[in-house]
DRENSE-965392 format. One record per residue (C-alpha): residue number from 0; residue in one letter; y, x, z. Coordinates in nm, 4 decimals. Layout:
<atoms>
ATOM   num   residuo          Y          X          Z
ATOM   NUM         A          Y          X          Z
...
</atoms>
This chain:
<atoms>
ATOM   num   residuo          Y          X          Z
ATOM     0         M     0.0000     0.0000     0.0000
ATOM     1         A     0.3565     0.1055    -0.0609
ATOM     2         F     0.6242    -0.0068     0.1823
ATOM     3         E     0.9826     0.0637     0.0813
ATOM     4         K     1.1645    -0.1542     0.3347
ATOM     5         I     1.0739    -0.1576     0.7039
ATOM     6         A     1.1943    -0.3979     0.9734
ATOM     7         F     1.1736    -0.2317     1.3168
ATOM     8         R     1.1218    -0.4226     1.6400
ATOM     9         A     1.0890    -0.2640     1.9855
ATOM    10         S     1.0308    -0.3804     2.3403
ATOM    11         P     1.3141    -0.3132     2.5883
ATOM    12         T     1.1227    -0.0424     2.7767
ATOM    13         A     1.2749     0.3051     2.7828
ATOM    14         E     0.9797     0.4630     2.6004
ATOM    15         A     0.9819     0.2029     2.3217
ATOM    16         Q     1.3589     0.2305     2.2781
ATOM    17         E     1.3348     0.6108     2.2589
ATOM    18         T     1.0707     0.5811     1.9835
ATOM    19         L     1.2874     0.3272     1.8025
ATOM    20         R     1.5846     0.5654     1.8031
ATOM    21         F     1.3630     0.8444     1.6722
ATOM    22         L     1.2262     0.6337     1.3860
ATOM    23         L     1.5689     0.4977     1.2956
ATOM    24         S     1.6933     0.8570     1.2608
ATOM    25         R     1.4388     0.8993     0.9798
ATOM    26         H     1.4019     0.5523     0.8284
ATOM    27         Q     1.6381     0.2714     0.7364
ATOM    28         D     1.6029    -0.0582     0.9219
ATOM    29         S     1.5857    -0.3638     0.6956
ATOM    30         P     1.6275    -0.7335     0.7780
ATOM    31         V     1.2973    -0.9193     0.8042
ATOM    32         E     1.3998    -1.1340     0.5065
ATOM    33         E     1.4115    -0.8229     0.2847
ATOM    34         A     1.1353    -0.6134     0.4440
ATOM    35         D     0.7887    -0.5255     0.3132
ATOM    36         V     0.6459    -0.4596     0.6617
ATOM    37         I     0.7348    -0.4961     1.0296
ATOM    38         V     0.6842    -0.2055     1.2701
ATOM    39         A     0.6488    -0.3303     1.6284
ATOM    40         I     0.6946    -0.0697     1.9043
ATOM    41         G     0.5582    -0.1520     2.2490
ATOM    42         G     0.2356    -0.2845     2.3978
ATOM    43         D    -0.0047    -0.5657     2.3166
ATOM    44         G     0.2242    -0.8197     2.4832
ATOM    45         F     0.5132    -0.7203     2.2602
ATOM    46         M     0.2849    -0.7321     1.9557
ATOM    47         L     0.1885    -1.0895     2.0435
ATOM    48         Q     0.5563    -1.1776     2.0799
ATOM    49         T     0.6335    -1.0218     1.7402
ATOM    50         L     0.3444    -1.2056     1.5743
ATOM    51         H     0.4640    -1.5392     1.7139
ATOM    52         Q     0.8202    -1.4736     1.6008
ATOM    53         N     0.7066    -1.3943     1.2467
ATOM    54         L     0.4376    -1.6562     1.1869
ATOM    55         K     0.6152    -1.7839     0.8764
ATOM    56         S     0.7217    -1.4514     0.7236
ATOM    57         G     0.3761    -1.3508     0.5994
ATOM    58         L     0.4662    -0.9840     0.6478
ATOM    59         P     0.2043    -0.7343     0.7660
ATOM    60         I     0.2770    -0.5874     1.1082
ATOM    61         Y     0.2053    -0.2298     1.2151
ATOM    62         G     0.2040    -0.1696     1.5889
ATOM    63         V     0.3102     0.1551     1.7564
ATOM    64         N     0.1668     0.1840     2.1061
ATOM    65         R     0.4261     0.2426     2.3747
ATOM    66         G     0.2622     0.0146     2.6312
ATOM    67         T    -0.0254     0.0321     2.8762
ATOM    68         V    -0.3295    -0.0822     2.6731
ATOM    69         G    -0.2630    -0.1152     2.3021
ATOM    70         F    -0.5789    -0.2756     2.1602
ATOM    71         L    -0.3595    -0.4148     1.8814
ATOM    72         M    -0.1527    -0.0994     1.8388
ATOM    73         N    -0.1718     0.2412     1.6718
ATOM    74         T    -0.0934     0.5922     1.7908
ATOM    75         L     0.2103     0.7485     1.6231
ATOM    76         N     0.3124     1.1104     1.6671
ATOM    77         D     0.6476     1.2567     1.5680
ATOM    78         T     0.5987     1.2325     1.1930
ATOM    79         G     0.4072     1.0511     0.9221
ATOM    80         L     0.4993     0.6816     0.9551
ATOM    81         L     0.5170     0.6197     0.5795
ATOM    82         E     0.1881     0.8006     0.5214
ATOM    83         K     0.0209     0.5975     0.7951
ATOM    84         L     0.1529     0.2727     0.6494
ATOM    85         E     0.0295     0.3596     0.3018
ATOM    86         R    -0.3217     0.4400     0.4271
ATOM    87         A    -0.3440     0.1568     0.6785
ATOM    88         E    -0.6285    -0.0933     0.6771
ATOM    89         V    -0.5502    -0.4658     0.6890
ATOM    90         A    -0.7041    -0.7099     0.9374
ATOM    91         T    -0.6381    -1.0791     0.8760
ATOM    92         I    -0.6472    -1.3031     1.1819
ATOM    93         H    -0.6050    -1.6767     1.2336
ATOM    94         P    -0.4560    -1.8386     1.5441
ATOM    95         L    -0.5873    -2.1270     1.7500
ATOM    96         V    -0.3975    -2.4529     1.7785
ATOM    97         M    -0.3911    -2.6187     2.1202
ATOM    98         N    -0.3266    -2.9939     2.1403
ATOM    99         V    -0.2631    -3.1169     2.4933
ATOM   100         V    -0.2419    -3.4612     2.6490
ATOM   101         G    -0.0564    -3.4482     2.9786
ATOM   102         C    -0.1376    -3.6560     3.2826
ATOM   103         D     0.1823    -3.8488     3.2082
ATOM   104         G     0.0609    -3.9306     2.8551
ATOM   105         S     0.2837    -3.6734     2.6835
ATOM   106         S     0.1601    -3.4720     2.3837
ATOM   107         H     0.2101    -3.0997     2.3241
ATOM   108         E     0.1028    -2.8478     2.0592
ATOM   109         A     0.1106    -2.4681     2.0615
ATOM   110         L    -0.0459    -2.1796     1.8723
ATOM   111         A    -0.2462    -1.9001     2.0339
ATOM   112         I    -0.3244    -1.5677     1.8700
ATOM   113         N    -0.5324    -1.4390     2.1630
ATOM   114         E    -0.6665    -1.7339     2.3562
ATOM   115         V    -0.6201    -2.0813     2.4963
ATOM   116         S    -0.6951    -2.0825     2.8684
ATOM   117         L    -0.7210    -2.3574     3.1282
ATOM   118         L    -0.6355    -2.2569     3.4848
ATOM   119         R    -0.6463    -2.4325     3.8203
ATOM   120         E    -0.2997    -2.4885     3.9675
ATOM   121         T    -0.3903    -2.5086     4.3381
ATOM   122         R    -0.6483    -2.3818     4.5874
ATOM   123         Q    -0.8819    -2.6546     4.4581
ATOM   124         S    -1.1177    -2.5423     4.1831
ATOM   125         A    -1.0903    -2.7042     3.8412
ATOM   126         R    -1.3511    -2.9596     3.7329
ATOM   127         L    -1.3933    -2.9693     3.3549
ATOM   128         R    -1.6075    -3.1534     3.1008
ATOM   129         I    -1.6560    -2.9544     2.7778
ATOM   130         S    -1.7429    -3.1033     2.4381
ATOM   131         V    -1.8018    -2.9162     2.1122
ATOM   132         D    -1.7688    -3.1017     1.7814
ATOM   133         G    -1.7768    -3.4376     1.9566
ATOM   134         K    -2.0884    -3.3695     2.1661
ATOM   135         V    -2.0708    -3.3099     2.5412
ATOM   136         R    -2.2203    -2.9673     2.6038
ATOM   137         L    -2.1298    -2.9270     2.9697
ATOM   138         E    -2.0933    -3.2439     3.1734
ATOM   139         Q    -1.9220    -3.0661     3.4598
ATOM   140         L    -1.7936    -2.7118     3.5088
ATOM   141         L    -1.6556    -2.6238     3.8512
ATOM   142         C    -1.4462    -2.3108     3.8067
ATOM   143         D    -1.1124    -2.1332     3.8253
ATOM   144         G    -1.0758    -2.2162     3.4557
ATOM   145         A    -1.2105    -2.1571     3.1074
ATOM   146         L    -1.0842    -2.0148     2.7807
ATOM   147         V    -1.1406    -2.0101     2.4065
ATOM   148         A    -1.0659    -1.6702     2.2497
ATOM   149         T    -1.0247    -1.5516     1.8918
ATOM   150         P    -1.1852    -1.2254     1.7767
ATOM   151         A    -0.8427    -1.0568     1.8110
ATOM   152         G    -0.8104    -1.1917     2.1648
ATOM   153         S    -1.1666    -1.1182     2.2683
ATOM   154         T    -1.0607    -0.7803     2.4138
ATOM   155         A    -0.7859    -0.9383     2.6267
ATOM   156         Y    -0.8279    -1.2044     2.8989
ATOM   157         N    -1.1692    -1.2940     2.7557
ATOM   158         L    -1.3007    -0.9416     2.8242
ATOM   159         S    -1.1597    -0.9454     3.1788
ATOM   160         A    -1.3473    -1.2728     3.2347
ATOM   161         H    -1.6699    -1.0979     3.1200
ATOM   162         G    -1.6679    -1.2615     2.7782
ATOM   163         P    -1.8066    -1.0887     2.4654
ATOM   164         I    -1.6099    -0.8636     2.2315
ATOM   165         I    -1.6167    -1.0179     1.8826
ATOM   166         P    -1.5770    -0.8154     1.5597
ATOM   167         I    -1.2508    -0.9086     1.3893
ATOM   168         D    -1.4232    -1.0317     1.0713
ATOM   169         A    -1.6829    -1.2404     1.2575
ATOM   170         R    -1.6183    -1.6097     1.2096
ATOM   171         L    -1.6758    -1.6825     1.5759
ATOM   172         L    -1.4885    -1.7969     1.8839
ATOM   173         A    -1.5717    -1.7138     2.2458
ATOM   174         L    -1.5970    -1.9958     2.4989
ATOM   175         T    -1.5831    -1.8236     2.8366
ATOM   176         P    -1.5696    -1.9593     3.1941
ATOM   177         I    -1.3365    -1.8058     3.4505
ATOM   178         S    -1.5061    -1.7559     3.7869
ATOM   179         A    -1.7607    -2.0344     3.7348
ATOM   180         F    -1.8953    -2.1791     4.0610
ATOM   181         R    -2.1248    -2.4451     3.9172
ATOM   182         P    -2.3267    -2.3977     3.7044
ATOM   183         R    -2.3109    -2.0504     3.8560
ATOM   184         R    -2.5308    -1.8822     3.5947
ATOM   185         W    -2.3419    -2.0096     3.2898
ATOM   186         R    -2.1711    -1.7185     3.1138
ATOM   187         G    -2.0191    -1.8999     2.8162
ATOM   188         A    -2.1075    -1.9315     2.4495
ATOM   189         L    -2.0270    -1.8028     2.1027
ATOM   190         L    -1.9095    -2.0801     1.8707
ATOM   191         S    -1.8476    -2.1139     1.4991
ATOM   192         H    -1.4844    -2.0590     1.4027
ATOM   193         K    -1.4919    -2.4176     1.2716
ATOM   194         A    -1.5776    -2.5590     1.6149
ATOM   195         H    -1.3569    -2.8191     1.7793
ATOM   196         V    -1.3586    -2.7667     2.1573
ATOM   197         K    -1.2461    -3.0458     2.3868
ATOM   198         F    -1.1748    -3.0013     2.7571
ATOM   199         E    -1.1446    -3.3087     2.9778
ATOM   200         I    -0.9993    -3.2490     3.3219
ATOM   201         L    -1.1902    -3.4405     3.5867
ATOM   202         E    -0.9963    -3.5444     3.8982
ATOM   203         P    -0.6648    -3.4177     3.7542
ATOM   204         E    -0.4581    -3.5489     4.0448
ATOM   205         K    -0.6729    -3.3842     4.3111
ATOM   206         R    -0.7502    -3.0751     4.1023
ATOM   207         P    -0.4496    -3.0156     3.8699
ATOM   208         V    -0.4995    -2.7842     3.5723
ATOM   209         S    -0.2566    -2.6052     3.3395
ATOM   210         A    -0.3222    -2.5090     2.9776
ATOM   211         V    -0.1878    -2.1845     2.8323
ATOM   212         A    -0.1671    -2.0788     2.4667
ATOM   213         D    -0.0647    -1.7114     2.4818
ATOM   214         H     0.2874    -1.7473     2.6270
ATOM   215         T     0.3152    -2.1280     2.6270
ATOM   216         E     0.2082    -2.3097     2.9443
ATOM   217         I     0.1704    -2.6851     2.9909
ATOM   218         R     0.1098    -2.7992     3.3484
ATOM   219         Q    -0.0831    -3.0989     3.4821
ATOM   220         V    -0.2916    -3.1665     3.1740
ATOM   221         A    -0.5540    -3.4383     3.1239
ATOM   222         E    -0.7143    -3.3267     2.7977
ATOM   223         V    -0.6991    -3.0142     2.5810
ATOM   224         N    -0.8307    -2.9818     2.2247
ATOM   225         V    -0.8697    -2.6406     2.0630
ATOM   226         R    -0.9562    -2.5402     1.7089
ATOM   227         E    -0.8769    -2.2630     1.4627
ATOM   228         R    -0.5814    -2.3114     1.2294
ATOM   229         R    -0.7276    -2.1362     0.9284
ATOM   230         Q    -0.4320    -2.2010     0.6993
ATOM   231         V    -0.2128    -1.9701     0.9119
ATOM   232         K    -0.2834    -1.6066     0.8257
ATOM   233         L    -0.1524    -1.3060     1.0153
ATOM   234         R    -0.1964    -0.9524     0.8859
ATOM   235         L    -0.2220    -0.6537     1.1191
ATOM   236         L    -0.2182    -0.2951     0.9947
ATOM   237         F    -0.4376    -0.0301     1.1572
ATOM   238         D    -0.4772     0.3424     1.1107
ATOM   239         E    -0.7915     0.4558     0.9371
ATOM   240         G    -1.0788     0.4486     1.1840
ATOM   241         H    -0.8779     0.2471     1.4387
ATOM   242         S    -0.9200    -0.1097     1.3151
ATOM   243         L    -1.0206    -0.4037     1.5351
ATOM   244         D    -1.3748    -0.3662     1.3953
</atoms>
């Protein structure tokens, strides 16, 4: 690939801002509307923020790790940004769409690049009923919560909750419980990327639950539906040998 115009974005941390100044001393910054690629400088959280802000641009995004983890980022030394961009490998990912019905009857929708998670709001554990493609698969899950993760998000919260790491090109989703109490031995499931997952919150007044799609949180929910939004395509660029595979 050849990238002539670069739009730079950086997190407000001192290290990211220092890298931004260095790169701007060697490359011209272009508006997103005119750019061929976006270079995001920071950590995985900043990459997620950049992806959400540029859902409609269709531009590939190359991450430079100046954060703590950097699963979605690349390592950049003092030189060679253009060469790295030209040799980069492309990973196409698709977000999840979360449709929520609140306890007050309100409706909400949000996109998640990493995962949709349900979390208990109080000391009381959550009580969930889980259906997949219209069929109840778990009549009752007593837990701290549960999540549905994309392949890109499988190394994030999903991994911390002991869920599986999914290859980026696998057409799968991870359904993972968070601190399951009953059934205690249930460790989750791998689902087709076409699956429609429905969570019903049992006893929502006694055991309130919030639903989170990446950075968007809806509190006191009654029902949450999750599925992949295949028509939305996000392109991440990775150094050779450092792809999400």
